[in-house]
N, C-alpha and C positions, 0 to 999 in steps of 0.2 A: 645654487641651491643650498639646502641645509646640510651641514657636515655633522655627522653623528660620531661621538667619541665615548669611550668608556672612562676616560680620566683626563687629567691635564689641568692647566691653569689658564689665566687670562692670556689670550693670544696663542695658546698652544693646544695641541690635540694629541692625546696618547690613546693607542688602541682604537684606531679608526674602524668604524663599522661599515663594511662595504654594502652596497645595495644587494638585495636578494629578492626572490619572488615574494609578492604580497601574500600575507596570511591574515586570517580573521582574528586579530589580537589587539585591536585599537592602536597599533603602531604603524608608522610609515615605513614598512620593510623595504620597499623599492625606492625610497628617497625621492619621490616625485612631489612631495608636499601634501599629499592626501592620504590619511590612514584608511585602511580597509576599503580601497576603491576596487574597480574592476569586478564588482559583484562577488568578491571572495567570500563574504559571509553567507550570501545566498547559495552559492555553489557548494560551500561546505555543508550547509543544511541539507541540500539534496543528496550529497554524497554519503552523509552519515545517517540518513533516515532508516536504513537497515531493511530494505525489502519487505515493506509492510504488507504486501499482498502475497507473500510467499506461502508455501506449504512444505513443511519439512518432515512429513511422515514418510521416511525413506524405506521403511520395511512394511508399510501397508497394514499395520495393526490397529490403526485408529488413534494412536498416541503421537503427539508432536515430539520429534526428536531434536536434539541440540547439535547444530552443525556450525563450523567455522573454518577459516583458512589459517593454517599454522605451519610455518617453516617449509613452504613449498608443497604442501599437501592439504587437500580438503578432508576434514575428519568429521564424522558424525557419531554422537553418543546416543544410543538407543534408549528411549524411555521405557520403563518397566511398570510404571504406576507407583513405584516406591523410590525411584531415583533414576540414575542413568548408568547402569552397570556395564553394558557391553559396548565396545567401540567398533565402528565400521569404518575401515580405511577407505578413503575416497581417492579420486584421481590427483595426479601431480599437476602443478602449474609452475610457470617460469617465475623465479624469485626476483630476478633483476628487473627493477622498475615497478615492482608490484605495489610499492608504497604510493604510487600515483593514483589520485582519485579516479582517473579514467580506467583503471584496472580493477582495484579491489572493490569499488562500489558497484560494479556490474554483476556481482554474484547473485544468481537467481535460482530458486528451487520451485519445481512444479512438475506435474505428471505429463510428460511429453508423449508417452506411448499408450496411455489409457489402461495401464495394468493396476492402477490403484496405489502405486508407489511413487513418491516424489523423486524426480531426477534433478540434475544440476547443470547449470550453464554459467559460463564465465567468458568475458571478453579478454583475449590476449592481444598483443600488438598487431597480429595479422588477421584477426577476426574472432568470431564467437565459436567456442567449443562447448559441446554438451556431452554428458555421460548419463546413461540410463541405469537405474538401480534394479538389481534382482533380489534385494532384501539382504544380501550378504556382502555386497560390494557394488561397484560401478564399472562393470567389465566392458561395456560397449560404448564406443565414442561415436557421436554424431557431429558432423561438420555443420556449423550454423552459418548464417549470412556473413559475408566478408566485411564486417564492420571494423575495419582496420584503422590504424593510425594514419596510414597514407590516404584513406578515404575520409579523413577528418573526424574520426570517432574518438580522438583524444581531446576533443573540444567539448566543453560542458553542455552546450545546447543539444548535443547529440548523445553522448554517453549516458547522461542522466535520464534519458528517455527510454532506455531498454526495459521492456516489459515482457512477462510471460502471461498470456491470457488466451482463453479458448474463443476465438472470434468466429469459428464456423460451427460450434456446438457439437463436435464429434467426440468430446470427452478427452481430447488431447490438447494440451496447452500449446499455443503458437507463439512465435516471437515477433514482437513489434518494436520499432524504434523510429525516432524522428530524424529526418535529414533536412537539408536546406530547402528541398522542394516539397516537404510535407511528411506525414506519417506513412511508413511502409510496414506491412505485416507479411510474414513468411509463415505459411501453413505447415504444421508438423504432420508428417506422414507416419511417424513412429520410427522411421529409419533415416529421416533427414528433413529438409525443409524445401518447400516450393514457393514460388512467388504468389503473393496473395493480394488482398485489397489495399488501397491507399486512401489517404485523405489529403488532397492538395491544399485544403483550407488551412492546414497547420504548418504551412511553409513560413520560412523566415520573412518573406516579402509581405505576408499577411499579419505581421506583428508578433510572430512567435519566436523571434530571435531574442526577445526580452525575457530575462529570467523570471520575472513575476508572472509571465504568461506560459512559457514552455515548462516551467516548474510545476504547473498545476495539472499536467497530463494525468488523467486517471482512466481506468478501465473497469467495467463491470456490466452486468446484465440489467439494463434499464427496463426492458419490456417483458421479461420472463419467458423469452423464446429459447433459452439455453445458450445464446450466443452473447459474448461480451461486446459491449458497445464502448464508445469513447467520449469523454468529456474533457474540456479544458477551458480556461478562463482567458478572455481577451480584455481589452481596455473597457468594454461596456458590460461585461458579465460573462456568465458561463454559457458555452455552446456545447451541444452533444450531437453525436452522429450514431445512428443505429446501424448495426451490422445485419446484412442479409446472408452472410456467409461468403458471398462472392464480392461484395462491395459494401461501402458505408454510404448510407443514403439518409434523406430526410433530416435536415438540421433541426434540432429541438432547442428552444431557448430555455436555459436554466435560470437560477436565481441571478438577479442583477447585481452581483458582487463586483462592482466596477472600481477602476482606479480612482475615479473622482470621489467615491465613498470610502476610500482608505484601503482598498484591497490590494494596493501595490505594496503594502507593508508586509515584510517577511513574517512577522508574528501572526498574521492573519492568513495570507494565501497558502503558506506552507502547511496549514492545518486542514486543508480541504481533503475530504474523504468521499469515496463512492462505495457505499456498503448497504446491504439489505438490513435495515434497522428493524422493521416490523415482521420479518419472516414471511413475506408474501411472495418471495422469489424475485422481487424487483429491487435493484440497487437504488438507494436514495442518496441525495447530496447533502453532506454535512460540512460544517466549518465553524471555527471561532470567528465571530463577527464583532464589530465595535460595540454591539449591545449584548453580546453573550453567545454561547454555543447554540447552534440551531441546526435542524435537519429538515430538508424539504423532501417529502415523500414523492416517489415517482408513481405516476398513474399509467406509465407506458407510453404516453404521448406528450408528457410535460411534467411539471412539478406543482404540487399543491402547497397550500399555506404551511409554514414551518411548524414542526414540533420544537418546543423550547427546552433548553438545557440550562446548566449553571451559568452564572454571570461571567466567571473567569476574568474578573476586572484587572486592569493594569495596577490599580491601587493595592490589590492583593498579591501582586507579584507575577501575574500571568503574562506580562510582556517579557519576562526573563526567559532566556533560551532554555535554561535547565528546567523550566516548567512547561511552556507551551510545546516544546519539542517532544514531550513525553505523552501527549494525548494519544490514546489508543481506544479502539472499539472492538468489542467481542462480547459474547454471551457469558457473563460471569455467574449468572444465577440459574442457568439451565432452562429458561422459559422460551427458548428459540427466538428471542429478540436480542439485538445487540445493545450493550450498555456502554457507557463512556467511563474511562479511567484516565487519571493524570496525576502527576506528582506536583504538589504544592510545597509551600515552605515547610509544613509539618509532616509531609509524607504523602502516601498514595491515598487518594479518595476516588471512589467509583460512584457513578450515578446510574441507577437502574432505570431502564425504559419501561414505563407502565402501559404503553399503548398510545398515549397522547403527549407525554412529556418525560423528561429524565428527572424524576422527582423523588426518588428514594435513594438515600445516601447509604453507601456501604463503605466502611472504613477499611483501608488496606494496610499493608506493611508500613512501618515507620521509616521510610526512606527519606529522611528529612535533610534540610540544608545543614542543620547542626551536626548531623551524623556523617557529613562529607559527600552527600549525593549531588552537590553542584559540580563534582568532577565529571568531565565529559566521558571518560572511559567507564564511568558507572551509569550515569543517567541515560546515556545514549544506547544502553543495552537493554532497557526495560521492554519487555515483550509480554503479550497476552496470547496464551496457547493452551490447548487442552492436553496436558501431559499424562493424564491417567484415564482418558476415554470415558469420563462420567458425564459428558455433555456440558460441562462447565469449564470456561476458560480460566486457567491458572495464571499467576503472575510470576515472571522470571526476570532476573537481572544479575549482573556481574558486579562484584566489588573486589577489593584486594584479597579476598579469601576464595575467590572463584565464583562460579555460577550457582545461584540458589533459585529454587522455585517455591512459591508459597501456594499451596493447593487451596482452591476455592471450595467453600462449603455452601455457597449461595448467599450467605449473610456475612461472610468474613473470610479471612485467609489464615486459619490458625496453624496449619501443618506445614513445616518446612521440609523440602526435599533437596538433597545435596546433589549438585551436578559436577561437571568437569572442573578440575583445579586450574582454571585459566587465570593464573596470578601473575607471576613474573614475566615481564615483557608484553603483557596484554593491555598496557596503557597506550600502545601504539595504534593509531587509527586503522592501519591495514590489518590489524588483528581484531580489536574490539568491535569495529564497525562491520565486520563480516559475521558476527554472531547472529545466527538465525534460530529461533524457536517459534514455529508458526504452524497453524493448522488445527484440526480437530474442532473447528467451530460448528455450531448447529447449522444444518442445511435443510431447508424446507423443500417440499415437493415443488417441482416446476409448474407454475400456473399455466392456464391456456394462454397462448400468445395473444397479444393485443392487436385488434384490427385497427390499423392506422387511420382508416377512413371513418371509423365510428365516432360520432360527435360526442363531445364531452358534456357533462352536466353544466347547466347554465349557472355561472357563479353569481348572477344577480337574483337568483331565485327561480322557482318553477322548474320545468324539466324540458329536456329535448329527447325525443323518442328515437330509438334505434332498435332494429330487430336483431336479437342475438340467436346463436345456434340452439341454446337450451330451450327457449320458448318455442322455437320452430319445431324442434324434435318432439316436444310434448304435444303440440297441436297435431302433428302428423300421426302420433300414436293414438290420439283420441279419434281422429277420422278413421283410422284403420279398425279400431274396435267398433265404431259405429257401423262401418260397412259389414263387419262380421255378423252383427246382430240383425242386419237387414237381409241377409241371404235367405232365400227360400229353402225349406228342408227338402232333402232328397226324397223322391217317391218310394 
């Protein structure tokens, strides 16, 4: 094989560089002749995405707090609307080995006990541990599923799949993760976890051992019944499974974002999102595609023609990791619809959703390439969250001066709020990649659940008829009133 040296002359080698684990750096670290092999760049992307579906309102005041792992302890800095003045000390974790992706990347925040405050979970070597917040600390520990190293959860196809989502609609987030035989969910009781529904279709043998497939696992409420459903992309396109609370049933075909059409490319599949764009209570499917950003609205039984967003072309730099990896969705203008934001060469740009397209540009902070924002420990920390409870998502990010949040005014981000001084030592992935500032997004009322047997409108024109509850109730009311008018008067 090839011998790597730091110096020397012809026929000599000085400072021989021994093989080491492969990293995503365009070098052949393990000396096998191929740089960046073994899916190292893809796994890094998943490990550093930063809990995009988390909620960090740990004190339940409606403002997203700033949390991270630091020196063996999880710490949260409470948002006040003017900054982050008060610190809430969280639980301790084992420092040894914490720099491994399989440990620090599993940090998750969400309400496990239904009290309106975000709790925290983390995978240790021997399984998942969770701690519930009382607003002043995390005093109570819950034992989660035994997703241990010995059970294979130190492997990327499994540890990257850990999710907190409410699959039974009881207001408590449950814990889900993929194993070799499919997706498993454990239902939160508020005091622990019980065995829940599974999806065998997401097994390794069904093609989900490939990173471009297992890496697209997403959870959200597709049909507005209050229960989180599951979507993932296989070689042919997106598949979704609806939750009944006790099982996942009725496979729904999503957009045909197939491998053949280029969706096996990291810069495309990693941008897939499941989020309620139009505020109707149903999560829609969005992604950067070869032709631009698009979102397919959910109708509860499938997905309609896409709403179109910005081009995000490769020629404009959007194939660069420091750009496509910053795509975020949240309501930045307070209209209860989700907007799109991302960092381009010149800084942050947001595209507001108007109801049919992402067609209004809002300029964000100048987090530009020239200002150093190609640094992973900076651009990887970009977050959208409502830190002042005004119904608009603000933009937060860390640089060498610490965490800053730019408060949204709906048409821009003019006010800077100062956050924790996460400076020295925070360029390490096990620190900057655990920064969480999330939540406070607009939540619409839950719509009536969709009847899965109700026929869809005919896409070719005309209509298909179906009897809904509302017209039936109206007709019965008319009959009742008619009967009253026909009653004979009493003698």
